[in-house]
FINU-71558 format. One record per residue (C-alpha): x, y, z; residue in one letter; residue number from 0. Coordinates in pm, whole numbers, always signed. Layout:
NODE      X      Y      Z rest  nr
NODE      X      Y      Z    a NUM
...
***
This chain:
NODE      X      Y      Z rest  nr
NODE   -564   +679   -933    x   0
NODE   -426   +411   -703    x   1
NODE   -114   +227   -817    x   2
NODE   -100   -147   -743    x   3
NODE   +228   -338   -755    x   4
NODE   +291   -712   -737    x   5
NODE   +627   -860   -642    x   6
NODE   +845  -1050   -884    x   7
NODE   +786  -1382   -706    x   8
NODE   +420  -1367   -818    x   9
NODE   +540  -1291  -1171    x  10
NODE   +700  -1638  -1178    x  11
NODE   +351  -1790  -1170    x  12
NODE   +158  -1551  -1393    x  13
NODE   +174  -1210  -1551    x  14
NODE    +93   -938  -1298    x  15
NODE   +220   -602  -1418    x  16
NODE   +177   -282  -1222    x  17
NODE   -176   -143  -1252    x  18
NODE   -332   +199  -1206    x  19
NODE   -695   +176  -1096    x  20
NODE   -972   +366   -921    x  21
NODE  -1086   +272   -573    x  22
NODE  -1145   +407   -223    x  23
NODE  -1042    +87    -42    x  24
NODE   -798   -197    -90    x  25
NODE  -1091   -421   -190    x  26
NODE  -1211   -180   -461    x  27
NODE   -862   -136   -602    x  28
NODE   -789   -509   -609    x  29
NODE  -1129   -589   -761    x  30
NODE  -1048   -343  -1041    x  31
NODE   -718   -524  -1105    x  32
NODE   -886   -866  -1095    x  33
NODE  -1135   -757  -1364    x  34
NODE   -853   -775  -1618    x  35
NODE   -637  -1036  -1442    x  36
NODE   -879  -1306  -1325    x  37
NODE   -613  -1572  -1250    x  38
NODE   -429  -1338  -1015    x  39
NODE   -728  -1331   -779    x  40
NODE   -678  -1697   -685    x  41
NODE   -317  -1633   -585    x  42
NODE   -405  -1335   -365    x  43
NODE   -748  -1422   -220    x  44
NODE   -892  -1747    -88    x  45
NODE  -1229  -1897   -184    x  46
NODE  -1403  -1663    +66    x  47
NODE  -1237  -1356    -93    x  48
NODE  -1016  -1300   +211    x  49
NODE   -646  -1232   +185    x  50
NODE   -460  -1563   +173    x  51
NODE   -258  -1646   +482    x  52
NODE    +73  -1641   +291    x  53
NODE     +7  -1296   +139    x  54
NODE    +66   -948   +277    x  55
NODE    -49   -610   +148    x  56
NODE   +105   -273   +224    x  57
NODE    -65    +61   +159    x  58
NODE   +173   +354   +151    x  59
NODE   +430   +153   +345    x  60
NODE   +197    +24   +619    x  61
NODE    +54   -327   +652    x  62
NODE   -322   -338   +607    x  63
NODE   -534   -405   +916    x  64
NODE   -841   -570   +762    x  65
NODE   -733   -899   +602    x  66
NODE  -1094  -1023   +576    x  67
NODE  -1288   -742   +407    x  68
NODE   -986   -545   +280    x  69
NODE  -1165   -227   +385    x  70
NODE   -850    -23   +455    x  71
NODE   -890   +315   +289    x  72
NODE   -672   +432     +3    x  73
NODE   -637   +776   -148    x  74
NODE   -601   +857   -517    x  75
NODE   -224   +886   -478    x  76
NODE   -181   +566   -271    x  77
NODE    +52   +283   -362    x  78
NODE    -53    -75   -283    x  79
NODE   +211   -348   -271    x  80
NODE    +95   -711   -281    x  81
NODE   +352   -976   -192    x  82
NODE   +399  -1318    -47    x  83
NODE   +475  -1314   +324    x  84
NODE   +806  -1465   +428    x  85
NODE   +844  -1687   +731    x  86
NODE  +1098  -1918   +876    x  87
NODE  +1429  -1876  +1043    x  88
***
């Protein structure tokens, strides 16, 4: 099962504990999390279900490539980290 983690800065806005879900892609894993945490979806995805501009997702330590369809593959032992992207100087 894929493990999905959300950073503490998201926790300030709503409850988003670590989740263990099934899925073969980032999209499938996140959709499984959003089934039980509906409000979290609006923080992570925009109204077109694409990754919001200020968010970043890592799978097993690497940034995902597909920010639109979230089709990057995951394995049963993958770890997905969802966090707000930092910018500025």
